[in-house]
N, C-alpha and C positions, 0 to 999 in steps of 0.2 A: 504494500500500500504506500502511496506517495506521502511524503512528509507534508506538514502544514506549510513549511517554507516553499516547497515546490508548487503548492496550490494557491499561494498568496503572493504574487509578484508585487513589488512596490510600484508606486507611480512612475511613469516614464519607461517601464519595461514591457516587453512583449510577453503575453501570456504563454504562447507556444515556446518561444526561446527559453523562457524561465523554466517552464515545466521540463523541457527536454534537457536542460542543464542540471536541474536538481532532482529529477526523477528519471535519469537516463535509462536505467535498467527497465523500468516500466514502459517508458516511451518507445524504447527500441527493442522491446521483447520480440523474439522471433527472427530477428535479423542476424545474419552471420557476422563473425568478428570483423570482417573487412567490407561488409555490405553497407552501402549508403542508405540512410533513412529516406524513403520517398517524400515524406512530409517535410523533412528538413531541406531537401534539395529543392522542392517546390517553393518553400518559404524563402530560401535564399534567392531564387530566380525571380520571384514575384513580389517580394517585399512583405511587410508586416500587415498591410491592410488596416483593418480597424481593431487589431489585437493589442495595441499599446494601451496600457492602463492609464486612464485619465485622472485628473485631479480635481 
């Protein structure tokens, strides 16, 4: 289960980036050791959209 830190990004941070950084094992479950995460690749190519925590 993801930690409270992983589920509660601070203002100005992207919810997906934060979750994938602090709950990496859960976010990337099922991927091989050298396999890129499709969600991360898409996010890097297409930006954060409306996933930045506002204030």
